[in-house]
Every structure is written in structure tokens, then in C-alpha cells.
C-alpha positions, 0 to 999 in steps of 0.5 A: 836865723833859719837854716837855709834849705834846698830842694832835694832832686832825685837825680841830684841824690844819685849823682851826689851819692858816693862810696858803697851807695854809689856802687849799689846805685850803679849795680841796680841800674846796670840790672834795670838796663839788662832787664829792659834789654832782655824784655825787648829781645824776648818779646820780639823773639817769642812773637816771631817763634809763635807766629812761624810755629802757627805758620808751620802747623798749618802748613804741616796739616795741610800738606800730604808730603813730608818732604814739602813740610821739611822745605817749609820748616827750613823757611821757619827757623824761629819755630821750635816745632818746625826744628823738632819736625826737621829732626824727626824727619831726618831720623826717619829718613835714616830708619827707612834707609836702613830698613830697606835691607830687611826688618826684624819684626815688631822689635825692629819697629819699636826700636825705629819709633824710639829713634824718632822719639829720641830725636824729637826729644833732643830737638825739643830740649835744645829749643826749650833751652834756647827759648828760655835763655836769659829769662832766668836773669829776670827772676834773679834781678826780681828777687835780689835787686830789693835786697841789694837796694836795702843793703845800700839804704842800710849803709847810707843811713848808717853812714848818715848817723856817723856823720851826725855823731861826728858833727854833733848836730841832729837837725832835720836839715842835716839829716834828711840829704843823707837819709834821702840819698840812702832811700834812693837805693831801695827805690831804684832796687824796686824800680828794677825788680818790679818790671823784672817780675812781671816780665818773667811771669809773662814770659814763663806763661808763653814759654809754657804755651810753646812747650805744650805745642811742642809736646803735642806735636811729638804725640802727633808726629809719633802717631803719624810715623806709626800709622804710615811708616811702620807696618 
């Protein structure tokens, strides 16, 4: 008499899993949900940052008054370049106020330029850290999720063979459910890892473009300071 078989549904395998395999599946599902939340948040954040950066750079090059540009920068909080300009403008104002008492020639001018450059550098570092926040988690998920899933698979297969040895039967109907349950862990690990890796590479490219805009703006702003504010 043939052994009755039942269809192996993936959702049923996940819900019926237990022990270490169940913990692995829950962990991978948590990784996947966290990655999708980060992806959605970062897409919106970077889109807003890029849009406001373009708006700021347009206002910066069209305006002839830095105080008007400073006011515009205050209306664009998501732009890292705008925040850099605010830091540089504030430092430049301090130097202009302190320079009214008299300068010390070339040494004073170089020191003033270095102070503005350091202010821009600190603002850029803070902006880059904020932009890159949570992105390394995508790389971590992409590199570890397949191995976590593989661990769950190996553990599940090991338990399946132990059950087969205890039962003394090695029929396909006996082996298949346990093996399928174990392989689900690897599948979910890949499901969590593949979007994470793709999103990480995508975000790295967009962050590099923003960083390039910040580097270019630093050079342009320092040139403006050197030409118009240092004699």
C-alpha cells in the first residue's frame, strides 16, 4: 500500500519549523524586514537630499550676497552642502569680526582660510556620517544572511538524519519534509541577502555623488573666500 503524500507548502514549512531552525528563520525574517525599512527610508532621504542640494547650488551661484544664500540654506535642512555652507559662513563671520582689530599679514590670512576649511571639513564629516547611517547594516545582512541560512539548513538536515536513524526508515516520504524545512532557511537567507546587497551598492554610488558635490563645493567656497574676503 503506497504511503499517502501531502503537498509541501513553504509557509507551512516555516510555521511548522522548530528549535534552532525556527530561531534562524525568525532572525532572517527580522533582518529582511529591517533591510526593507532601511531601503525605503534611505531612498526617500537621499532623494530629498539630492533635490535640496541642487536647489541650494542653484541659489548659491545665482546670488551675489552670502547672507541671502545663508537664509536659503536654512530652508534646506536635508542638503549636506547647505549645512556645510552654513558652517563656513558662520566661521567666516567670526573671522571678519575678529579681523576688524587689525591683521597680521599673510600668516593671518592663511590662518583664517584654514579655519574656514576646518569648519567645512567638520560639517562635511558630520553630513557624511548622517548620510551613511544604517547603510552598513545592508552590507552586514548581505554578507551574513546566506551563512546564517546555511547554518539553519545544516542543523535541520542533521536533525532529519537523526530522526531517520531513530525511526529506522529512510523512505522519501519520511526524508522530504525535514530536508525541505531545512532548505527553507537557506532560501530565506538568500531572499534577505540579495536585496540588501543590491541596495547597498546602489546607495554607495549615490552617496559618492553627494560626497563629490561636497568636495567640489569646499574648493569653490574656499576660492571665493580667498578672492573676496582675504586681501
